[in-house]
C-alpha positions as CSV (number, residue, x, y, z in Angstrom):
1,M,30.3,34.0,-419.2
2,V,30.6,37.5,-417.7
3,T,26.6,37.8,-417.9
4,E,26.5,34.7,-416.3
5,N,28.9,36.3,-413.1
6,G,27.0,39.1,-413.2
7,I,23.8,37.2,-412.3
8,A,25.3,35.0,-410.2
9,V,26.5,38.4,-408.0
10,G,23.3,39.6,-408.3
11,A,21.5,36.4,-407.3
12,L,23.9,36.6,-403.7
13,E,23.3,40.1,-403.1
14,M,19.8,40.0,-403.5
15,G,19.9,36.5,-400.5
16,G,22.1,38.8,-398.7
17,V,19.5,42.0,-398.7
18,S,16.7,39.0,-398.0
19,Q,18.7,37.5,-395.2
20,A,19.3,40.6,-394.0
21,Q,15.6,41.9,-394.2
22,G,14.8,38.4,-392.4
23,K,16.7,39.5,-389.0
24,R,15.6,42.7,-388.8
25,I,11.8,41.5,-389.5
26,N,12.8,38.6,-386.9
27,G,14.2,41.5,-384.4
28,M,11.7,43.6,-384.5
29,T,8.7,40.6,-383.5
30,N,11.2,39.6,-380.8
31,D,11.1,43.1,-379.7
32,T,7.3,43.2,-379.7
33,A,6.8,40.3,-377.9
34,S,9.3,41.2,-375.3
35,A,7.4,44.3,-375.0
36,A,4.0,42.7,-374.8
37,H,5.3,40.5,-372.2
38,V,6.4,43.3,-370.3
39,E,3.6,45.1,-370.1
40,S,1.6,42.0,-369.5
41,D,3.6,41.3,-366.3
42,G,3.0,45.3,-365.4
43,A,-0.5,44.6,-365.8
44,I,-0.3,41.7,-363.3
45,N,1.7,43.3,-361.1
46,A,-0.5,46.7,-361.0
47,A,-3.5,44.4,-360.5
48,D,-2.0,42.6,-357.2
49,E,-1.0,46.0,-356.0
50,E,-4.9,47.1,-356.3
51,S,-6.1,43.9,-354.6
52,T,-3.5,44.3,-351.5
53,A,-4.4,48.3,-351.2
54,A,-8.1,47.0,-351.3
55,C,-7.5,44.2,-348.5
56,A,-5.4,47.0,-346.7
57,E,-8.6,49.7,-347.0
58,K,-10.7,46.9,-345.6
59,S,-9.1,46.3,-343.0
60,S,-8.8,49.9,-341.8
61,V,-12.0,50.4,-342.1
62,Y,-13.0,47.3,-340.0
63,G,-10.4,48.6,-337.6
64,A,-11.8,51.8,-337.3
65,E,-15.3,50.7,-336.6
66,T,-14.8,47.8,-334.5
67,G,-11.1,49.1,-332.3
68,D,-9.5,46.1,-332.9
69,G,-6.8,46.2,-335.2
70,R,-6.8,42.9,-336.4
71,A,-7.0,42.5,-340.3
72,V,-9.7,41.5,-341.6
73,S,-10.2,37.6,-341.5
74,R,-12.8,37.5,-344.5
75,N,-9.8,36.6,-346.3
76,T,-8.8,33.7,-343.9
77,R,-9.0,30.2,-345.5
78,F,-9.9,27.5,-343.1
79,P,-8.4,23.6,-343.4
80,H,-9.6,22.0,-346.8
81,G,-9.6,25.4,-348.4
82,I,-13.1,26.5,-346.3
83,S,-13.5,30.3,-347.1
84,H,-14.3,32.6,-343.7
85,D,-18.0,33.1,-344.6
86,A,-18.6,29.2,-345.8
87,F,-17.0,28.6,-341.9
88,V,-19.1,31.0,-340.0
89,L,-22.3,29.5,-341.8
90,Q,-21.5,26.2,-341.4
91,Y,-20.0,25.8,-338.2
92,V,-20.0,29.2,-336.2
93,Q,-23.2,30.0,-336.5
94,P,-24.7,26.8,-335.8
95,G,-22.8,26.7,-332.7
96,L,-23.5,30.2,-331.5
97,V,-27.1,29.5,-331.8
98,G,-27.4,26.5,-329.7
99,L,-24.8,28.5,-326.9
100,I,-27.1,31.1,-326.6
101,D,-30.4,29.5,-326.4
102,G,-28.5,26.8,-323.7
103,T,-27.1,29.1,-321.6
104,V,-30.1,31.9,-321.6
105,S,-33.0,30.1,-321.8
106,S,-32.2,27.4,-319.0
107,L,-31.6,30.4,-316.8
108,A,-35.4,31.4,-315.8
109,P,-36.5,27.4,-314.9
110,I,-32.9,26.6,-313.4
111,F,-33.4,29.6,-310.5
112,A,-36.8,29.5,-310.2
113,A,-36.5,26.2,-308.9
114,A,-33.4,27.0,-307.0
115,I,-35.0,30.0,-305.4
116,S,-38.4,27.7,-304.8
117,S,-37.1,24.6,-303.7
118,S,-33.6,23.5,-303.2
119,S,-30.6,23.2,-305.1
120,R,-31.2,19.3,-305.7
121,T,-34.2,20.2,-307.6
122,A,-32.8,22.8,-309.6
123,F,-29.8,20.3,-310.7
124,L,-32.7,18.4,-311.6
125,V,-34.6,20.7,-313.7
126,G,-31.1,21.9,-314.8
127,M,-30.2,19.0,-316.3
128,A,-33.8,17.8,-317.5
129,T,-33.6,21.6,-319.3
130,A,-29.9,21.5,-321.3
131,L,-30.7,17.8,-322.4
132,G,-34.3,18.4,-323.7
133,A,-33.5,21.3,-325.2
134,G,-30.2,19.9,-326.9
135,V,-32.1,17.6,-328.4
136,S,-35.1,20.2,-329.6
137,M,-32.6,22.7,-331.0
138,G,-30.3,19.9,-332.5
139,W,-33.2,18.2,-334.3
140,S,-35.0,21.7,-335.8
141,E,-31.6,22.7,-337.0
142,A,-31.5,19.8,-338.7
143,L,-35.1,19.6,-340.3
144,S,-35.1,23.5,-340.9
145,D,-32.6,23.6,-343.5
146,T,-31.1,21.3,-345.4
147,G,-28.2,23.1,-346.9
148,K,-28.9,22.5,-350.3
149,T,-30.4,26.1,-351.1
150,T,-28.6,28.2,-348.5
151,G,-25.3,26.6,-349.0
152,R,-24.6,26.2,-345.3
153,G,-23.6,22.7,-345.7
154,S,-24.5,19.0,-344.1
155,A,-27.7,19.5,-342.0
156,I,-26.8,16.2,-339.9
157,V,-23.8,18.5,-339.0
158,R,-25.3,21.9,-337.9
159,G,-27.5,19.6,-335.8
160,V,-25.1,18.0,-334.1
161,I,-23.6,21.0,-333.4
162,T,-25.9,23.3,-332.4
163,G,-27.6,20.3,-330.2
164,G,-24.3,19.9,-328.7
165,M,-23.6,23.3,-328.0
166,T,-27.4,24.3,-326.5
167,T,-26.7,21.0,-323.9
168,I,-23.2,23.0,-323.1
169,G,-24.4,26.0,-322.5
170,G,-27.2,24.5,-320.3
171,I,-25.0,22.0,-318.4
172,F,-22.2,24.3,-317.3
173,H,-24.4,27.0,-315.0
174,T,-26.4,23.5,-313.9
175,L,-23.2,21.9,-312.0
176,P,-22.6,24.0,-309.1
177,F,-25.8,23.0,-308.0
178,L,-24.7,19.6,-306.7
179,I,-23.7,21.8,-304.0
180,P,-26.1,21.2,-301.0
181,S,-25.4,25.1,-299.9
182,L,-27.5,27.3,-302.2
183,R,-26.3,30.3,-301.4
184,L,-22.5,29.2,-302.6
185,S,-24.3,27.6,-305.6
186,L,-26.2,30.4,-306.6
187,L,-23.3,32.6,-306.5
188,I,-21.1,30.1,-308.2
189,A,-23.6,29.7,-310.9
190,L,-23.9,33.2,-311.2
191,I,-20.3,33.5,-312.1
192,V,-20.5,30.8,-314.5
193,V,-23.2,32.4,-316.4
194,A,-21.1,35.5,-316.4
195,I,-18.0,33.5,-318.2
196,E,-20.9,32.2,-320.7
197,L,-21.9,35.2,-321.7
198,F,-18.6,37.1,-322.2
199,V,-17.6,33.8,-324.2
200,I,-20.7,34.3,-326.5
201,A,-19.6,38.2,-326.8
202,W,-16.6,37.0,-327.9
203,V,-17.3,34.5,-330.5
204,R,-19.5,37.5,-332.2
205,N,-16.6,39.5,-332.2
206,C,-14.5,37.6,-333.5
207,F,-16.1,35.7,-336.1
208,L,-19.1,38.1,-336.8
209,H,-17.1,41.4,-336.2
210,V,-19.5,43.0,-333.9
211,P,-17.8,45.7,-331.7
212,M,-17.1,43.9,-328.2
213,K,-18.6,46.4,-325.9
214,N,-21.5,46.2,-328.4
215,S,-22.0,42.2,-328.2
216,L,-21.7,42.1,-324.3
217,L,-24.0,44.6,-323.6
218,V,-26.8,43.1,-325.7
219,V,-25.9,39.5,-324.8
220,T,-26.2,40.7,-321.0
221,L,-29.2,42.1,-321.3
222,G,-30.5,39.3,-322.6
223,G,-29.4,37.1,-320.1
224,A,-30.5,39.4,-317.6
225,I,-34.1,39.7,-318.5
226,V,-34.2,35.8,-317.9
227,L,-32.7,35.5,-314.9
228,A,-35.0,37.9,-313.5
229,I,-37.8,36.3,-314.7
230,G,-36.7,32.9,-313.1
231,M,-36.3,34.8,-310.0
232,L,-39.4,36.6,-309.5
233,L,-41.1,33.2,-310.5
234,G,-39.3,31.7,-307.8
235,V,-39.8,34.1,-305.0
236,S,-43.4,34.3,-305.8
């Protein structure tokens, strides 16, 4: 009987030891898991801080190069989740091409017709140039790139954007020639052209990150060359 009781007591003691060891092991496991979780959170936070620092560094570099204190817009997300670069490729660039072509290329024929003939002739030439160039540029943009290889989006959308902006760029400085007075129409047309060139420079600065001074210089130089060609032909 004593032996049986002793065996029973020993069994109970061994069970208690096993339970204590199990609790100790569970505690060690929980501590290890908690430590790993904390370490993982720390790594994620460190990565976030590093990414934030990188963005801040890019912003400061951009601001130093362009003199613009804005944050870098490459991280901007446009409607429907489209990225900055995709937005520029699919919408801004086609529109900018059309606006530049419509504004600059139409200067020569319009001003040549105005100087050599009359305001009415200049208006008709300007409208024909703007509408014809709009169709031509829109068709060329749509047919020259399907968008599948380059990732520039729908060819139809880009064609419409380019064609529409080409027409707009040519029409605005054509409308002043509805005024019968040639001198007044020429003066207002020149003011409109200056505004158009400024808008082009602003778009390049805003979306392509070209410094405003450089953009104004290049755009104005191109416009002045074409305008001079038109005037020389008009007085010849």
